Structures are given as structure tokens and as C-alpha cells.
C-alpha positions as CSV (number, residue, x, y, z in Angstrom):
1,M,40.1,27.4,151.6
2,I,43.2,28.9,153.3
3,A,44.0,32.5,152.3
4,Q,47.6,33.0,151.1
5,P,49.4,35.8,152.9
6,E,50.0,38.8,150.6
7,T,53.6,39.4,149.5
8,K,54.9,42.7,150.8
9,R,55.8,45.1,148.0
10,Y,58.7,47.5,148.4
11,T,59.5,50.8,146.7
12,L,62.9,51.2,145.1
13,D,63.9,53.5,148.0
14,E,62.8,51.0,150.6
15,Y,64.8,48.2,148.9
16,L,68.0,50.3,148.6
17,E,67.7,51.4,152.3
18,L,67.3,47.8,153.4
19,E,70.0,46.5,151.0
20,I,72.6,49.0,152.2
21,A,72.1,47.8,155.8
22,S,71.8,44.1,154.9
23,E,74.6,41.6,155.6
24,T,73.3,39.4,152.7
25,R,72.6,40.4,149.1
26,N,69.1,40.6,147.8
27,E,67.7,41.1,144.3
28,Y,64.8,43.5,143.7
29,C,62.2,42.6,141.1
30,D,59.4,45.1,140.5
31,G,58.5,45.5,144.2
32,E,59.6,42.1,145.5
33,I,62.8,41.5,147.5
34,I,64.4,38.1,146.7
35,P,67.3,36.8,148.9
36,M,70.3,35.6,147.0
37,T,71.4,32.1,147.9
38,G,75.0,31.4,148.9
39,G,77.2,29.8,146.3
40,T,79.0,26.4,146.5
41,P,82.8,26.2,146.5
42,E,82.6,25.1,142.8
43,H,80.5,28.1,141.9
44,N,82.9,30.5,143.6
45,E,86.0,28.7,142.1
46,I,84.6,29.1,138.5
47,A,83.7,32.8,139.0
48,S,87.1,33.4,140.5
49,I,88.9,31.7,137.6
50,L,86.9,33.6,135.0
51,N,87.5,36.9,136.9
52,T,91.3,36.2,137.0
53,A,91.5,35.3,133.3
54,L,89.5,38.4,132.4
55,R,91.7,40.7,134.5
56,V,94.9,39.3,132.8
57,S,93.4,39.5,129.3
58,L,91.9,43.0,129.7
59,K,94.8,44.6,131.7
60,G,95.4,48.1,130.3
61,K,92.2,48.1,128.3
62,P,89.2,50.4,129.1
63,Y,87.1,47.9,131.1
64,S,86.2,47.2,134.7
65,I,85.5,43.6,135.9
66,F,83.1,42.9,138.8
67,V,82.3,39.7,140.6
68,A,79.1,39.0,142.6
69,D,78.9,42.1,144.8
70,Q,78.3,44.8,142.2
71,R,74.7,45.8,141.9
72,L,73.3,46.3,138.4
73,W,70.1,48.3,137.7
74,I,67.9,47.3,134.8
75,P,65.3,50.1,134.6
76,E,63.0,48.6,131.9
77,R,62.3,45.6,134.2
78,K,62.7,47.5,137.6
79,L,65.3,44.9,138.5
80,Y,68.3,45.2,140.8
81,T,70.6,42.2,140.5
82,Y,74.1,41.0,141.2
83,P,75.6,39.1,138.2
84,D,78.3,36.5,139.0
85,V,80.8,38.3,136.6
86,M,80.3,41.5,134.7
87,V,82.6,43.3,132.3
88,V,81.8,47.0,132.0
89,P,83.4,49.5,129.6
90,R,84.8,52.6,131.2
91,P,83.7,55.1,132.0
92,L,81.2,53.4,134.2
93,E,77.6,54.5,133.9
94,R,75.9,54.7,137.2
95,Q,72.2,54.8,138.1
96,Q,71.2,58.4,138.4
97,G,71.6,59.6,141.9
98,R,73.6,56.5,143.0
99,T,77.3,55.8,143.3
100,D,77.0,52.1,144.1
101,T,74.9,50.8,141.1
102,I,76.0,50.5,137.5
103,T,73.9,50.3,134.3
104,N,76.2,49.5,131.4
105,P,77.6,46.0,131.3
106,V,78.8,44.7,127.9
107,M,79.3,41.1,129.0
108,I,77.7,39.1,131.9
109,A,78.5,35.5,133.0
110,E,76.3,33.5,135.4
111,V,77.5,30.3,137.0
112,L,74.4,28.0,137.0
113,S,73.1,26.3,140.1
114,K,70.2,23.9,140.3
115,S,68.0,26.5,141.9
116,T,68.8,29.4,139.5
117,K,69.5,27.9,136.1
118,S,66.0,28.3,134.7
119,Y,65.8,31.9,136.0
120,D,69.2,32.7,134.6
121,R,68.3,31.3,131.2
122,D,64.9,32.8,130.9
123,E,63.7,35.8,133.0
124,K,67.2,37.1,133.8
125,F,68.5,36.8,130.3
126,S,65.3,38.5,129.0
127,A,65.9,41.4,131.4
128,Y,69.6,41.6,130.5
129,R,68.7,41.9,126.8
130,T,66.9,45.2,127.6
131,I,70.2,46.8,128.5
132,P,71.5,48.8,125.4
133,T,75.2,48.1,126.1
134,F,74.7,44.3,126.8
135,Q,76.4,42.2,124.0
136,E,77.4,38.8,125.4
137,Y,76.1,36.3,128.0
138,L,77.9,33.2,129.3
139,L,76.0,30.5,131.3
140,I,78.6,28.3,133.0
141,D,77.5,24.9,134.4
142,Q,79.1,24.2,137.8
143,Y,78.3,20.4,137.8
144,T,79.9,19.5,134.5
145,A,82.2,21.1,131.9
146,H,79.6,22.9,129.8
147,V,79.2,26.6,128.7
148,E,76.5,28.3,126.7
149,Q,77.4,31.5,124.9
150,Y,74.9,34.1,123.5
151,S,76.5,36.8,121.4
152,K,74.5,39.7,120.0
153,T,74.9,40.2,116.3
154,D,72.3,42.8,115.6
155,S,69.2,44.4,117.2
156,H,67.2,41.4,118.6
157,K,69.5,38.8,117.0
158,W,71.7,36.5,119.1
159,I,74.0,33.6,118.1
160,F,74.0,30.6,120.5
161,T,77.1,28.4,120.8
162,E,77.7,25.7,123.4
163,Y,80.9,24.1,124.5
164,D,81.5,20.6,125.9
165,D,84.9,19.7,124.6
166,P,87.5,20.6,127.3
167,E,90.0,21.6,124.5
168,S,87.6,24.0,122.8
169,Y,88.2,27.8,123.1
170,I,85.5,30.2,124.0
171,S,86.1,33.5,122.1
172,L,84.1,36.5,123.1
173,S,83.0,39.0,120.4
174,S,82.2,41.8,122.8
175,I,85.7,42.1,124.3
176,P,89.2,40.8,123.4
177,F,89.1,37.6,125.4
178,E,89.5,33.9,124.8
179,I,89.6,31.0,127.3
180,R,89.9,27.2,126.9
181,L,86.9,25.4,128.4
182,A,89.2,23.2,130.5
183,D,90.8,26.3,132.1
184,I,87.4,27.6,133.4
185,Y,87.2,24.3,135.4
186,E,90.9,24.1,136.3
187,S,90.5,23.5,140.0
188,V,86.9,22.3,140.1
189,E,86.2,18.8,141.4
190,F,82.9,17.6,140.1
191,E,80.7,15.4,142.2
192,P,80.6,11.8,141.0
């Protein structure tokens, strides 16, 4: 029998020190550092379109919108992560002792890839639900026009809605925002 090498465990401080010096983004999950994979052009296009639509819709309202490079701390799961798109009410709440990490998103959207879709639906969504301010989650497929929406209605109660019709509108309950499904995929060319 071949012994498996033991995975190195990192403290929060070790991770943050490495992350600040790193040229790539890494998640931190309870002692383990997980490299973030690069996105496809479709992934980036979808995130960019959603970001732009959110910025236009929320202009002048008390929200900040972040795309991909803003670190989120989820203390209950000891998880640092970088959601694809986050809407955060102002004032921003930052991790104690940090100026570069936030803790209070109201809405998160993840663009699904083949390698992360199970993680985004299961473990990551479970972690996000431990954030007291978190109210809405969008899972956006990058390979076909399909969006899954989870909206919190009460403590531990979520409504699930999915969208496949390009003419359907996705209305968020956590913020004043609505977008047509076809508009999310405006410039995206799906593989045949």
C-alpha cells in the first residue's frame, strides 16, 4: 500500500500572507488552500454583463458591486472565497482587522463551470447561507441559457426558481433589480 502524502494545513494568517503576495487567487477552506481556476471567455462575458446591468440598475442606491477579485470571509465555515459577482449593502462590513475582506453580501452570483458547478450548488451555497445578510443566490450556466435563483423568504426557507425561456425576466427580491434572461447571454456564443 502506498502512503498518501499529507495535505499541508495553513493558519488563517499564513493563508492571508501567501494570498497577498500571490499573483493568482486562492480560496481558503478550514486550513486548506485551493487554487482558483481561470475562467473561460464565456464565463467572463456573463459576469461582466451582469456587473454592468447591476451597476446601471443600482446607480445612486446604497450598494457596492464586486466582481471576482473581492475576498469574502465566512467565519462559520472558516472559508475565504471570491464570488463571481457580489452585491453588498453600504456601509461595507469588513473582517475584523482587515481592510481587504468583506463579510456582508446580500446577493451572490456564480457562473457555473464544469469543474465547479457541484461545489457552487452544494458546499459553497451551504457556506453562503451561514452569512446573516445573504438573501439571494444566482447560479448562471455558461454553456446554455439557464439560470437558477434561490431567494430567502424566512429563516432557513428558500424559494427556488429556474429560467430557460430567453424572454423571461429574473427579478431579485433582495435588491431592486430585474434582467431578461437573453440579456445575460447577449454576447455569448455557445459551443455547438
